[in-house]
N, C-alpha and C positions, 0 to 999 in steps of 0.2 A: 416543435422541439428542435428540428435540425436547422431552421432559419434563425432561431433566437439563441437557444442554449449551446448547442454544439457548434454554432458559428464561431464561438470563442473557445469553447472547451472541447474542440473536436479532435485535436491531435492525440490526446491521451484518453480522456474520459469518453468522448464520443465514439472513437474507433473501437475501444474496448467494449462499450455497452452494445454497440450495433454489430459486433463481430467482424470488424474490418481488418483486424490483425491476422496475419498468416497463421494457420493451424489453430486458431482460437474460435470458439463458438460465441454467438451473441449471449448476453446476460440472460439468465433464465427468467428474470422479471420482464424482459422485453419479449422474449419468445413466447412465454406462456400467458403473461398478463397484459402484453402490449402497453406496459406502463411507461409513462413519460416522466421527465425530470420533476415536474411539479407534483407528481403523485407522492413523492417523498420529501422534496425540498419546497417548503412553504415560503410564501413571500416574505414574512417577517424574519425567517431564518436566513434567506438569501440577502435581504436588504438591511438587516440589522434590527436588534431589539432595543437599541438605545444604550447598551452596555458595551464597554471595551473589554476585549479578551486578549490574552497573550498570544494565542494561536487558534486556528480554526477548530481544532479538536476540543477546545475548552468551551465552545459555544453551547449554551445550555439547551437550546431548543433544536439542535441539529438532529437528524434522524438516526435511529439505531435499529439494528437488525431485530433485537428482541422486542422493540416497540410493536412489531407486527407478528413476530413468531414466538409468542409466549408459550405456545403449545409444545415446544421442544423439550420442556422439563416435566410435562405431564406423565402420569404413570402409563398412559396408553401410547405414548410417542415411540416411534421407531428410533433406535440409537439413543434412547434417553440416557443410558449409562455413560456413553461417550460424551454427550453434552454436559452432563452433570459433573463428570470427572474433570473435564477440561475447562469448566466455567472459571473465569477470572485468571486462567493460565495462558490461553491462546486466544487471539482475536478470531472472529468468525472467518475472516478472509484467509487466515493461515490454512484452514481446511477447505474453504470453498471458493477461493479465487483461482483463476487460470494465470498463466504467464502474462506479463504486462510490459509496457514500454519503459525503458530507462535511457536517459540522455546524459551525455558527457561533454564537457568542454565548450560552453557557450561563450562567444565573444561578440561584442558590439562595436560598430565602427561606422564610417561614412564612405560613400563612393566619391569619385572625383566630381560627380555632379551634385554633391552635398546631400545625397539621399542616405538616410540612416538605415542600417540593416543589422541583422544578427546572423551568425552562422554557428551551427553545432558541430563539434568535432566528430561525434559518432552517436548512434543510438542502437539499442538492441532490445529484443524481447526476452525477458527472463523472469525469474521468481526467486525472491530471497526472504528469509525469515531473520529478523533482527530483534534486539531487545527494545522494549518500549521506553523511549527516553522521557516520556511525560506521563508516567502512571498517575492516575487520578481515580476518584470515585466512579466517574463515568467510563474511564478506560483503565481498569485495574490490571489488564493482562500483562504478563511478563514478556510474551512473544507476540510480535506483530509482523505483518508484511511491511517491507521497506522498499522504497523506490528511489533510484538515484536521480537527483535534479542536476541540471547542467551547469550550475555555477562553478567557476574556476577561480584560482587565485588572481588571474589577470583578465577576468571577464571585462572589466571597465578600463583597462590600461590605455586604450585609445584616447579616452577622455581625461582620465586622472590616473597617474602612475601610482601603483600600490594603494588603490582606493579601498580595497578590502583588507585593511590591516588587521581586522579581527576575524579573519576567515575561519579560524579554528573554534570559534565560539559555538557554531551550530553545525550539526552533521550534514553532510551532503547526501547521505542515505536517510531519507525522511520516512517517518511513519506514513503508511499509505492505506487507503481503502479502495482498491481497484473495483471498478464497476463492471465486472465480468464474471459474476457469480454463477456457479453451477452446483447442483446438489451433489453430484459425484465428480470428483476430480482425480488427477493422477496421484496426489499426495494423500487423499483420504480413502482411496480404494483398498488400501491395506495398511495395517498399523506401521509396519516397518518400512513403508515407502517414505515415512517421515522420521520415525524414531530411529536414531542411529545413522541417519543419512546426512552426512556432513555437507553434501553438495547443495542442500537446500538452505543452509544457514550462512549468514554473513560473517565470515571468518576473517581474521587478521590477514591471512594469506591472500584474500580476495580483494583487498583494498589497494587502490593505486598509490604509488609513491607520492608523498606530499599531502595525501588525504587522511592519513592515519590518525593524527591528533584530533582532527575535527570529528571523526567517527567513533572514537572510543566509547561514547555512551550507548551505541547501538550494536557494537561488535559482539558476537557470541563466541565464547571460548569453547574449546573442545569439551571441557568438563561440564559445560552448560547444555550440551546437546542431549536431549532425552535418550536414555538407553534403549536399545532394541528390546522388544518384548518377546519373551519365549513363547513358543506355541501353546504351552499349557496354560499360560496366563492371558491369552488373547480373548477379548470379549466375544460372545456369540453374536453374530450379525443376523438380524431377521430379514 
């Protein structure tokens, strides 16, 4: 796995799954099940099924959490009410992901020796909930985790000036499925760790200057943040 899969997908997926990011634990599937990438990602899903899709989350045979965890809606399941209530409202990662890597300001160029390279302005470990820009039958959730990708207006200016003339067409905060799952996380340990907690949501005030128009589809307004839950209305946790 580390010589093939994470050799390319190591900086984000690999580090998150294996718990190499500071203050983050390895994914529960790795710790408890010693699962490898191919346990969820089949060869035809990775190499293509002969169909063209607009983006990776539209791929029909990509893995889903509920594909293995059907029991969460059963009458005997712990936290059944929470799962049933939030079904189709929040993605699994909103409740079960830890913080993950976000990158900003990637630029590509050449050295004097004609060696191509890229450099990233900055990166950080964080957690943000945004709106789902591509709701579908497979991904109907309103709220999803979003990750910042490092593309910038002038990423390719060294080669072509103003190459990204349609920069605002796609968000730079992308729907994300971080591979750092835990059963218990900071946000799901108490209802109001998420409800009413504006710090977890991707707000207009948290968008860098120049990125606002591109990210309008994923920005959460204050009115869209779920209200705090009064103690009398909180579900009983087993």
